[in-house]
Backbone as a printed PyTorch tensor [residue, N CA C, xyz], in Angstrom:
tensor([[[-106.2130,   48.4990, -104.8070],
         [-106.6520,   47.1450, -105.0750],
         [-108.0500,   47.1920, -105.6760]],

        [[-108.2510,   46.5300, -106.8050],
         [-109.5350,   46.6390, -107.4700],
         [-110.3470,   45.3510, -107.4340]],

        [[-109.6950,   44.2100, -107.2160],
         [-110.4220,   42.9490, -107.1660],
         [-111.2350,   42.8530, -105.8850]],

        [[-112.3030,   42.0800, -105.9540],
         [-113.1150,   41.8340, -104.7750],
         [-112.3040,   41.0170, -103.7830]],

        [[-112.3120,   41.4290, -102.5280],
         [-111.5980,   40.7160, -101.4780],
         [-112.6080,   40.0420, -100.5670]],

        [[-112.4800,   38.7230, -100.4650],
         [-113.2740,   37.9290,  -99.5360],
         [-112.3510,   37.4430,  -98.4260]],

        [[-112.8630,   37.3970,  -97.2080],
         [-112.1120,   36.9190,  -96.0480],
         [-112.9370,   35.8300,  -95.3870]],

        [[-112.3010,   34.6940,  -95.0770],
         [-112.9910,   33.5850,  -94.4130],
         [-112.7930,   33.6900,  -92.9100]],

        [[-113.9000,   33.8050,  -92.1870],
         [-113.8740,   33.8590,  -90.7280],
         [-114.3690,   32.5590,  -90.1430]],

        [[-113.6330,   32.0250,  -89.1990],
         [-114.0020,   30.7630,  -88.5490],
         [-113.9740,   30.8700,  -87.0300]],

        [[-113.4630,   31.9870,  -86.5110],
         [-113.3740,   32.2210,  -85.0690],
         [-113.8540,   33.6250,  -84.7580]],

        [[-112.9850,   34.4300,  -84.1670],
         [-113.4000,   35.7710,  -83.7380],
         [-113.7570,   36.6890,  -84.8960]],

        [[-113.2530,   36.4320,  -86.0870],
         [-113.6540,   37.2770,  -87.2240],
         [-115.1600,   37.1930,  -87.4700]],

        [[-115.7770,   36.0830,  -87.0880],
         [-117.2270,   35.9370,  -87.2800],
         [-117.9830,   37.0180,  -86.5040]],

        [[-117.5660,   37.2870,  -85.2820],
         [-118.2860,   38.2440,  -84.4490],
         [-117.5620,   39.5740,  -84.2850]],

        [[-116.3390,   39.6700,  -84.7940],
         [-115.5910,   40.9260,  -84.7040],
         [-114.6620,   41.0450,  -85.9090]],

        [[-115.2320,   41.2450,  -87.1070],
         [-114.3610,   41.2650,  -88.2820],
         [-113.3300,   42.3900,  -88.2550]],

        [[-113.6960,   43.5540,  -87.7520],
         [-112.7330,   44.6480,  -87.6600],
         [-112.4660,   45.3570,  -88.9760]],

        [[-113.3370,   45.1610,  -89.9510],
         [-113.2070,   45.8400,  -91.2350],
         [-114.5980,   46.0350,  -91.8140]],

        [[-114.7520,   46.9620,  -92.7590],
         [-116.0700,   47.2210,  -93.3410],
         [-116.5140,   46.0510,  -94.2280]],

        [[-117.6740,   45.5060,  -93.9220],
         [-118.1930,   44.3240,  -94.6190],
         [-119.3300,   44.7300,  -95.5530]],

        [[-119.2250,   44.3310,  -96.8060],
         [-120.2810,   44.6080,  -97.7850],
         [-121.2820,   43.4640,  -97.8700]],

        [[-120.8270,   42.2410,  -97.5550],
         [-121.6850,   41.0670,  -97.6880],
         [-121.1240,   39.9320,  -96.8370]],

        [[-122.0430,   39.0980,  -96.3180],
         [-121.6710,   37.9100,  -95.5410],
         [-122.3360,   36.6910,  -96.1730]],

        [[-121.5960,   35.5990,  -96.2460],
         [-122.1620,   34.3300,  -96.7250],
         [-121.6170,   33.1930,  -95.8640]],

        [[-122.4940,   32.2670,  -95.4970],
         [-122.0300,   31.0430,  -94.8510],
         [-121.1800,   30.3200,  -95.8910]],

        [[-120.0140,   29.8470,  -95.4570],
         [-119.0780,   29.2250,  -96.3930],
         [-118.4050,   28.0250,  -95.7320]],

        [[-118.0170,   27.0670,  -96.5680],
         [-117.3310,   25.8740,  -96.0770],
         [-115.9930,   25.7250,  -96.7840]],

        [[-114.9910,   25.4550,  -95.9830],
         [-113.6310,   25.2340,  -96.4610],
         [-113.2990,   23.7640,  -96.2640]],

        [[-112.9620,   23.0820,  -97.3210],
         [-112.6370,   21.6510,  -97.2560],
         [-111.1430,   21.4610,  -97.0120]],

        [[-110.8170,   20.3870,  -96.2780],
         [-109.4350,   20.0350,  -96.0250],
         [-108.8280,   20.6900,  -94.7950]],

        [[-109.6140,   21.4560,  -94.0750],
         [-109.1670,   22.1630,  -92.8720],
         [-110.2370,   22.0350,  -91.8010]],

        [[-109.8470,   22.0950,  -90.5300],
         [-110.8360,   22.1280,  -89.4560],
         [-110.4720,   23.2060,  -88.4420]],

        [[-111.5170,   23.7060,  -87.7700],
         [-111.3790,   24.7220,  -86.7290],
         [-110.8320,   24.0020,  -85.4910]],

        [[-109.7470,   24.5300,  -84.9090],
         [-109.1130,   23.8360,  -83.7940],
         [-108.4360,   24.8240,  -82.8530]],

        [[-108.5230,   24.5480,  -81.5610],
         [-107.7710,   25.3210,  -80.5710],
         [-106.3490,   24.7590,  -80.5230]],

        [[-105.6100,   24.9910,  -81.5990],
         [-104.2690,   24.4170,  -81.7420],
         [-103.1810,   25.4850,  -81.7560]],

        [[-103.5260,   26.7090,  -81.3690],
         [-102.5230,   27.7730,  -81.3430],
         [-102.4560,   28.3970,  -79.9600]],

        [[-101.2720,   28.3460,  -79.3710],
         [-101.0650,   29.0260,  -78.0900],
         [-101.0870,   30.5340,  -78.3300]],

        [[-101.8730,   31.2300,  -77.5400],
         [-102.0040,   32.6780,  -77.6760],
         [-101.1590,   33.3590,  -76.6100]],

        [[-100.1740,   34.1280,  -77.0750],
         [ -99.3010,   34.8380,  -76.1360],
         [ -99.5270,   36.3450,  -76.1870]],

        [[-100.4810,   36.7750,  -77.0230],
         [-100.7830,   38.2000,  -77.1550],
         [-102.2480,   38.4920,  -76.8210]],

        [[-103.1640,   37.9920,  -77.6510],
         [-104.5710,   38.3820,  -77.5570],
         [-105.3430,   37.7060,  -76.4180]],

        [[-105.1270,   36.4190,  -76.1840],
         [-105.9280,   35.6860,  -75.1840],
         [-105.0720,   34.9620,  -74.1550]],

        [[-103.8310,   35.3860,  -74.0350],
         [-102.9110,   34.8340,  -73.0530],
         [-101.6550,   35.6770,  -73.0430]],

        [[-100.6610,   35.2230,  -72.3150],
         [ -99.3770,   35.9180,  -72.2380],
         [ -98.2610,   34.9050,  -72.4640]],

        [[ -97.0520,   35.3930,  -72.6100],
         [ -95.9020,   34.4950,  -72.7650],
         [ -95.7920,   33.6000,  -71.5290]],

        [[ -96.0090,   34.1680,  -70.3510],
         [ -95.8980,   33.4120,  -69.1060],
         [ -97.0620,   32.4410,  -68.9160]],

        [[ -98.2330,   32.8230,  -69.3860],
         [ -99.4440,   32.0190,  -69.2030],
         [-100.2440,   32.0340,  -70.5100]],

        [[ -99.8040,   31.2330,  -71.4920],
         [-100.4790,   31.2610,  -72.7950],
         [-101.9290,   30.7960,  -72.7160]],

        [[-102.7470,   31.3960,  -73.5700],
         [-104.1040,   30.9190,  -73.7740],
         [-104.1250,   30.0860,  -75.0440]],

        [[-105.3150,   29.8490,  -75.5610],
         [-105.4790,   29.1140,  -76.8140],
         [-106.4470,   29.8730,  -77.7030]],

        [[-106.1300,   29.9370,  -78.9780],
         [-107.0600,   30.5020,  -79.9470],
         [-107.2580,   29.5210,  -81.0890]],

        [[-108.3240,   29.7590,  -81.8030],
         [-108.6570,   28.8980,  -82.9270],
         [-107.7490,   29.1630,  -84.1110]],

        [[-107.5050,   28.1070,  -84.8440],
         [-106.7690,   28.1950,  -86.0950],
         [-107.3530,   27.1620,  -87.0420]],

        [[-107.1080,   27.3600,  -88.3030],
         [-107.4480,   26.3350,  -89.2920],
         [-106.2660,   25.3840,  -89.3640]],

        [[-106.5390,   24.1180,  -89.0670],
         [-105.5150,   23.0860,  -89.0670],
         [-105.8380,   22.1200,  -90.2000]],

        [[-104.8670,   21.8600,  -91.0590],
         [-105.0810,   20.9920,  -92.2150],
         [-105.3340,   19.5520,  -91.7510]],

        [[-106.3350,   18.9100,  -92.3480],
         [-106.6310,   17.5180,  -92.0290],
         [-107.3940,   16.8990,  -93.2020]],

        [[-106.9260,   15.7590,  -93.6330],
         [-107.5820,   15.0750,  -94.7490],
         [-109.0200,   14.7280,  -94.3810]],

        [[-109.9430,   15.0330,  -95.2700],
         [-111.3550,   14.7320,  -95.0630],
         [-112.0900,   15.7140,  -94.1700]],

        [[-111.3910,   16.6880,  -93.6230],
         [-112.0240,   17.6560,  -92.7120],
         [-112.7110,   18.7590,  -93.4970]],

        [[-113.5590,   19.5090,  -92.7990],
         [-114.1380,   20.7220,  -93.3550],
         [-114.4750,   21.6640,  -92.2090]],

        [[-114.5200,   22.9270,  -92.5320],
         [-114.8350,   23.9600,  -91.5450],
         [-115.8690,   24.8920,  -92.1550]],

        [[-116.9700,   25.0730,  -91.4640],
         [-117.9850,   26.0260,  -91.9050],
         [-117.8480,   27.2950,  -91.0800]],

        [[-117.8230,   28.4080,  -91.7930],
         [-117.6910,   29.7140,  -91.1630],
         [-118.4090,   30.7480,  -92.0010]],

        [[-117.8500,   31.9410,  -92.0700],
         [-118.4670,   33.0410,  -92.8040],
         [-117.4480,   33.6390,  -93.7710]],

        [[-117.8670,   33.7950,  -95.0190],
         [-117.0650,   34.5340,  -95.9970],
         [-117.5750,   35.9720,  -95.9950]],

        [[-116.6670,   36.9000,  -95.7930],
         [-116.9940,   38.3240,  -95.7650],
         [-116.4500,   38.9790,  -97.0220]],

        [[-117.3070,   39.6910,  -97.7250],
         [-116.8290,   40.5100,  -98.8450],
         [-116.5110,   41.8840,  -98.2810]],

        [[-115.2730,   42.2880,  -98.4450],
         [-114.8190,   43.5780,  -97.9340],
         [-115.4570,   44.6930,  -98.7520]],

        [[-115.8670,   45.7470,  -98.0760],
         [-116.4880,   46.8940,  -98.7440],
         [-115.5490,   47.4330,  -99.8270]],

        [[-116.0980,   47.7150, -101.0090],
         [-115.2680,   48.2400, -102.1020],
         [-114.4910,   49.4750, -101.6710]],

        [[-113.2300,   49.5130, -102.0670],
         [-112.3620,   50.6300, -101.7130],
         [-111.6540,   50.4640, -100.3790]],

        [[-112.0400,   49.4450,  -99.6200],
         [-111.4630,   49.2250,  -98.2870],
         [-110.4840,   48.0470,  -98.2590]],

        [[-110.1640,   47.5050,  -99.4340],
         [-109.3370,   46.3040,  -99.4970],
         [-107.9500,   46.4960,  -98.8810]],

        [[-107.2380,   47.5420,  -99.2700],
         [-105.8770,   47.7600,  -98.7690],
         [-105.8800,   48.0010,  -97.2600]],

        [[-106.7850,   48.8170,  -96.7770],
         [-106.8640,   49.0850,  -95.3400],
         [-107.2290,   47.8180,  -94.5750]],

        [[-108.1000,   46.9980,  -95.1580],
         [-108.4950,   45.7510,  -94.5130],
         [-107.3240,   44.7830,  -94.4290]],

        [[-106.5880,   44.6470,  -95.5180],
         [-105.4070,   43.7700,  -95.4860],
         [-104.4120,   44.2330,  -94.4240]],

        [[-104.1970,   45.5240,  -94.3420],
         [-103.2790,   46.0560,  -93.3380],
         [-103.7700,   45.7080,  -91.9270]],

        [[-105.0490,   45.9650,  -91.6570],
         [-105.6150,   45.7060,  -90.3290],
         [-105.5790,   44.2140,  -89.9930]],

        [[-105.9320,   43.3780,  -90.9630],
         [-105.9130,   41.9370,  -90.7110],
         [-104.4940,   41.4410,  -90.4290]],

        [[-103.5450,   41.9250,  -91.1680],
         [-102.1560,   41.4940,  -90.9530],
         [-101.6400,   41.9530,  -89.5910]],

        [[-102.0240,   43.1480,  -89.1700],
         [-101.6360,   43.6240,  -87.8360],
         [-102.2400,   42.7320,  -86.7530]],

        [[-103.4640,   42.3040,  -86.9530],
         [-104.1890,   41.5040,  -85.9650],
         [-103.7840,   40.0380,  -85.9960]],

        [[-103.7510,   39.4560,  -87.1710],
         [-103.5790,   38.0080,  -87.3020],
         [-102.1280,   37.5500,  -87.3920]],

        [[-101.2480,   38.3930,  -87.8740],
         [ -99.8640,   37.9690,  -88.0700],
         [ -98.9330,   38.5280,  -86.9910]],

        [[ -99.4970,   38.8530,  -85.8450],
         [ -98.7390,   39.4720,  -84.7650],
         [ -97.5640,   38.6030,  -84.3150]],

        [[ -97.6800,   37.2880,  -84.3900],
         [ -96.5770,   36.4270,  -83.9420],
         [ -96.1100,   35.4540,  -85.0150]],

        [[ -96.5810,   35.5710,  -86.2040],
         [ -96.2300,   34.7170,  -87.3480],
         [ -96.6190,   33.2530,  -87.1900]],

        [[ -97.5130,   32.9390,  -86.2700],
         [ -97.9990,   31.5620,  -86.1270],
         [ -99.0310,   31.2270,  -87.2040]],

        [[ -99.6990,   32.2530,  -87.7120],
         [-100.6420,   32.0630,  -88.8110],
         [ -99.9300,   32.2850,  -90.1420]],

        [[-100.3850,   31.5760,  -91.1350],
         [ -99.9760,   31.8150,  -92.5140],
         [-101.1740,   32.3990,  -93.2420]],

        [[-100.9610,   33.3960,  -94.0620],
         [-102.0300,   34.0070,  -94.8520],
         [-102.1160,   33.2600,  -96.1800]],

        [[-103.2860,   32.7070,  -96.4690],
         [-103.4860,   31.9470,  -97.6990],
         [-104.8040,   32.3350,  -98.3420]],

        [[-104.8720,   32.2210,  -99.6540],
         [-106.1350,   32.3590, -100.3650],
         [-106.5940,   30.9460, -100.6950]],

        [[-107.7920,   30.6080, -100.2100],
         [-108.2960,   29.2380, -100.3300],
         [-109.6950,   29.2330, -100.9260]],

        [[-110.0570,   28.1600, -101.6350],
         [-111.4040,   28.0680, -102.2020],
         [-112.4210,   27.6510, -101.1400]],

        [[-113.5060,   28.3860, -101.0590],
         [-114.6130,   28.0280, -100.1680],
         [-115.8750,   27.8740, -101.0140]],

        [[-116.8130,   27.1260, -100.4810],
         [-118.0970,   26.9660, -101.1760],
         [-119.1830,   27.6760, -100.3850]],

        [[-120.1070,   28.2850, -101.1140],
         [-121.2610,   28.9490, -100.5210],
         [-122.4990,   28.4780, -101.2770]],

        [[-123.6740,   28.8020, -100.7730],
         [-124.9130,   28.4260, -101.4640],
         [-125.0060,   29.0260, -102.8570]],

        [[-124.3600,   30.1660, -103.0470],
         [-124.4310,   30.8260, -104.3520],
         [-123.2220,   30.5200, -105.2300]],

        [[-122.3760,   29.5920, -104.7900],
         [-121.2500,   29.1740, -105.6090],
         [-119.9150,   29.3250, -104.9130]],

        [[-118.8580,   28.8510, -105.5730],
         [-117.5250,   28.9000, -104.9760],
         [-116.9110,   30.2990, -105.0790]],

        [[-115.9710,   30.5630, -104.1900],
         [-115.1870,   31.7950, -104.2620],
         [-113.8700,   31.5620, -103.5570]],

        [[-112.9120,   32.4100, -103.8330],
         [-111.6160,   32.3550, -103.1670],
         [-111.6210,   33.3830, -102.0430]],

        [[-111.1790,   32.9440, -100.8700],
         [-111.1860,   33.8270,  -99.7050],
         [-109.8360,   33.7880,  -98.9950]],

        [[-109.4640,   34.9240,  -98.4760],
         [-108.2730,   35.0290,  -97.6580],
         [-108.5570,   34.3210,  -96.3400]],

        [[-107.6250,   33.4950,  -95.8850],
         [-107.7990,   32.7790,  -94.6230],
         [-106.4750,   32.7400,  -93.8800]],

        [[-106.5800,   32.6570,  -92.5750],
         [-105.3940,   32.5620,  -91.7280],
         [-105.3570,   31.1610,  -91.1410]],

        [[-104.3130,   30.4120,  -91.5210],
         [-104.1670,   29.0130,  -91.1180],
         [-102.9310,   28.8760,  -90.2410]],

        [[-102.9150,   27.8540,  -89.4190],
         [-101.7870,   27.6490,  -88.5140],
         [-100.5630,   27.1480,  -89.2820]],

        [[ -99.4160,   27.6210,  -88.8810],
         [ -98.1460,   27.0980,  -89.3820],
         [ -97.7710,   25.9320,  -88.4650]],

        [[ -97.8570,   24.6970,  -88.9650],
         [ -97.6060,   23.5430,  -88.0900],
         [ -96.1570,   23.4490,  -87.5970]],

        [[ -95.2670,   24.2440,  -88.1600],
         [ -93.8760,   24.2440,  -87.7160],
         [ -93.5830,   25.3500,  -86.7030]],

        [[ -94.5850,   26.1560,  -86.3840],
         [ -94.3870,   27.2760,  -85.4600],
         [ -94.4460,   26.7920,  -84.0130]],

        [[ -93.6670,   27.4280,  -83.1510],
         [ -93.5910,   27.0490,  -81.7410],
         [ -94.9450,   27.1780,  -81.0200]],

        [[ -95.8470,   28.0260,  -81.5140],
         [ -97.1560,   28.1940,  -80.8650],
         [ -98.1600,   27.1080,  -81.2610]],

        [[ -97.8310,   26.2860,  -82.2320],
         [ -98.7230,   25.2010,  -82.6530],
         [ -98.7230,   24.1230,  -81.5770]],

        [[ -99.8970,   23.6220,  -81.2330],
         [ -99.9840,   22.5850,  -80.2020],
         [-101.1920,   21.6810,  -80.4600]],

        [[-101.1240,   20.5190,  -79.8750],
         [-102.2640,   19.5960,  -79.8700],
         [-102.4970,   19.1670,  -78.4330]],

        [[-103.5520,   19.6850,  -77.8400],
         [-103.9300,   19.3190,  -76.4810],
         [-105.2510,   18.5730,  -76.5360]],

        [[-105.4630,   17.6500,  -75.6030],
         [-106.7780,   17.0100,  -75.5790],
         [-107.8040,   18.0290,  -75.0810]],

        [[-109.0780,   17.7030,  -75.2420],
         [-110.1340,   18.6740,  -74.9300],
         [-110.1060,   19.1430,  -73.4810]],

        [[-109.8370,   18.2450,  -72.5440],
         [-109.7980,   18.6530,  -71.1440],
         [-108.6510,   19.6300,  -70.8940]],

        [[-107.4800,   19.3770,  -71.4810],
         [-106.3690,   20.3130,  -71.3530],
         [-106.7330,   21.6630,  -71.9620]],

        [[-107.4030,   21.6510,  -73.1000],
         [-107.8460,   22.8960,  -73.7250],
         [-108.7630,   23.6600,  -72.7790]],

        [[-109.7140,   22.9540,  -72.1960],
         [-110.6610,   23.6000,  -71.2820],
         [-109.9430,   24.2190,  -70.0940]],

        [[-108.9790,   23.5160,  -69.5280],
         [-108.2370,   24.0320,  -68.3720],
         [-107.4850,   25.3190,  -68.7330]],

        [[-106.8530,   25.3390,  -69.8970],
         [-106.1120,   26.5240,  -70.3330],
         [-107.0700,   27.6850,  -70.5850]],

        [[-108.1320,   27.4240,  -71.3400],
         [-109.0830,   28.4740,  -71.7160],
         [-109.7680,   29.0640,  -70.4840]],

        [[-110.0380,   28.2580,  -69.4940],
         [-110.7340,   28.7220,  -68.2890],
         [-109.9240,   29.7650,  -67.5170]],

        [[-108.5960,   29.7240,  -67.5910],
         [-107.7740,   30.5990,  -66.7420],
         [-107.0180,   31.7020,  -67.4760]],

        [[-106.8830,   31.6170,  -68.8010],
         [-106.0110,   32.5390,  -69.5330],
         [-106.6960,   33.8760,  -69.8310]],

        [[-105.8700,   34.9290,  -69.8250],
         [-106.2980,   36.2760,  -70.1910],
         [-105.1540,   36.9490,  -70.9370]],

        [[-105.4930,   37.7010,  -71.9860],
         [-104.4750,   38.4030,  -72.7600],
         [-104.8960,   39.8200,  -73.0700]],

        [[-104.2280,   40.4170,  -74.0280],
         [-104.4530,   41.8090,  -74.3790],
         [-105.8440,   42.1260,  -74.8870]],

        [[-106.5380,   41.1270,  -75.4460],
         [-107.9050,   41.3490,  -75.9260],
         [-108.9610,   40.7480,  -75.0050]],

        [[-108.5420,   40.3240,  -73.8070],
         [-109.5180,   39.8510,  -72.8390],
         [-109.3470,   38.3970,  -72.4460]],

        [[-110.3770,   37.9040,  -71.7310],
         [-110.3390,   36.5450,  -71.2090],
         [-110.5210,   35.5240,  -72.3250]],

        [[-109.7590,   34.4560,  -72.2350],
         [-109.8160,   33.3880,  -73.2240],
         [-111.2090,   32.7600,  -73.2580]],

        [[-111.8040,   32.5990,  -72.0930],
         [-113.1340,   31.9670,  -72.0520],
         [-114.1800,   32.8130,  -72.7690]],

        [[-114.0680,   34.1380,  -72.7270],
         [-115.0250,   34.9900,  -73.4400],
         [-114.8980,   34.8060,  -74.9470]],

        [[-113.6690,   34.6440,  -75.4180],
         [-113.4120,   34.3590,  -76.8460],
         [-114.1050,   33.0570,  -77.2550]],

        [[-113.9320,   32.0160,  -76.4570],
         [-114.5900,   30.7210,  -76.7320],
         [-116.1040,   30.8830,  -76.7150]],

        [[-116.6390,   31.4610,  -75.6640],
         [-118.0900,   31.5660,  -75.5270],
         [-118.7080,   32.4080,  -76.6280]],

        [[-118.0690,   33.4910,  -76.9860],
         [-118.6070,   34.3400,  -78.0450],
         [-118.5840,   33.6120,  -79.3890]],

        [[-117.4940,   32.9120,  -79.6630],
         [-117.4130,   32.1690,  -80.9240],
         [-118.4970,   31.0890,  -80.9750]],

        [[-118.6320,   30.3170,  -79.9050],
         [-119.6430,   29.2540,  -79.8670],
         [-121.0560,   29.8310,  -80.0200]],

        [[-121.3370,   30.9330,  -79.3400],
         [-122.6690,   31.5490,  -79.4200],
         [-122.9640,   32.0560,  -80.8270]],

        [[-122.0040,   32.6940,  -81.4550],
         [-122.2330,   33.2250,  -82.7970],
         [-122.3640,   32.1140,  -83.8340]],

        [[-121.6040,   31.0450,  -83.6780],
         [-121.7860,   29.9030,  -84.5820],
         [-123.1980,   29.3430,  -84.4340]],

        [[-123.6650,   29.2000,  -83.2050],
         [-125.0180,   28.6860,  -82.9650],
         [-126.0740,   29.6050,  -83.5790]],

        [[-125.9020,   30.9150,  -83.4270],
         [-126.8460,   31.8740,  -84.0190],
         [-126.9270,   31.7260,  -85.5330]],

        [[-125.7910,   31.3810,  -86.1470],
         [-125.7400,   31.2120,  -87.6000],
         [-126.1990,   29.8240,  -88.0470]],

        [[-126.4880,   28.9510,  -87.0760],
         [-126.9080,   27.5930,  -87.4120],
         [-125.7480,   26.6830,  -87.7910]],

        [[-124.5360,   27.0730,  -87.3940],
         [-123.3490,   26.2760,  -87.6850],
         [-123.0520,   25.4050,  -86.4690]],

        [[-123.1390,   24.1020,  -86.6650],
         [-122.8880,   23.1660,  -85.5700],
         [-121.3960,   22.8650,  -85.4410]],

        [[-120.8930,   22.9290,  -84.2120],
         [-119.5200,   22.5420,  -83.9060],
         [-119.5420,   21.8810,  -82.5310]],

        [[-119.8010,   20.5590,  -82.5070],
         [-119.9390,   19.8500,  -81.2250],
         [-118.7160,   19.9670,  -80.3160]],

        [[-117.5210,   20.0020,  -80.8870],
         [-116.3150,   20.1210,  -80.0630],
         [-116.2790,   21.4670,  -79.3540]],

        [[-116.6050,   22.5320,  -80.0660],
         [-116.6430,   23.8630,  -79.4530],
         [-117.7380,   23.9460,  -78.3950]],

        [[-118.8850,   23.3250,  -78.6770],
         [-119.9700,   23.3230,  -77.6940],
         [-119.5500,   22.6030,  -76.4160]],

        [[-118.8600,   21.4620,  -76.5730],
         [-118.3780,   20.7210,  -75.4070],
         [-117.4210,   21.5880,  -74.6010]],

        [[-116.4770,   22.2350,  -75.2970],
         [-115.5130,   23.0970,  -74.6120],
         [-116.2040,   24.2470,  -73.8810]],

        [[-117.1750,   24.8800,  -74.5370],
         [-117.8920,   25.9890,  -73.9030],
         [-118.5770,   25.5220,  -72.6160]],

        [[-119.2300,   24.3710,  -72.6810],
         [-119.9020,   23.8330,  -71.4760],
         [-118.8910,   23.4710,  -70.3950]],

        [[-117.7870,   22.8580,  -70.7730],
         [-116.7820,   22.4440,  -69.7940],
         [-116.1340,   23.6640,  -69.1270]],

        [[-115.8320,   24.6980,  -69.9210],
         [-115.2230,   25.8980,  -69.3310],
         [-116.2150,   26.5920,  -68.3910]],

        [[-117.5030,   26.5700,  -68.7280],
         [-118.5070,   27.1280,  -67.7920],
         [-118.4760,   26.3700,  -66.4800]],

        [[-118.3680,   25.0500,  -66.5550],
         [-118.3220,   24.2360,  -65.3400],
         [-117.0650,   24.5250,  -64.5170]],

        [[-115.9750,   24.8190,  -65.1700],
         [-114.7090,   25.1090,  -64.4720],
         [-114.6860,   26.4930,  -63.8450]],

        [[-115.4960,   27.4060,  -64.3900],
         [-115.4460,   28.7780,  -63.8890],
         [-116.7090,   29.0970,  -63.1160]]])
């Protein structure tokens, strides 16, 4: 693969990309929002006790600010393989190339968005989300650690997400 590969991170990819990164840029994706709308049966929960993970959920007028990562040259094929192993483990995510904006201009980035027709797609109110996140654990650890790490890294980057902040505080109160 010779073209530059950019990957849009909005959740755990921000703090654990899992591939060699040549460059990072704060980026915004229009028409999608960061949401705990995917039941996690592998990484942050189990089939018997699902957790919740973030996904990009399409919504008119929405936007999501995250990080665009430029994959290190020569690492594109290995990165795609690793990302597909990680993100497409249950086919709840769809792999799409989407336009994002950065301070230095627009670019197209690979992103993993929720399939709204998949059985793992859900819409829970914030309190239900907090209850699930507070108790779930999966193959990559506790669901609450995933939430807290994502919220902390967004804050470090100066990216405001009041819903995530509310959830982080509520899960702390529950645990």
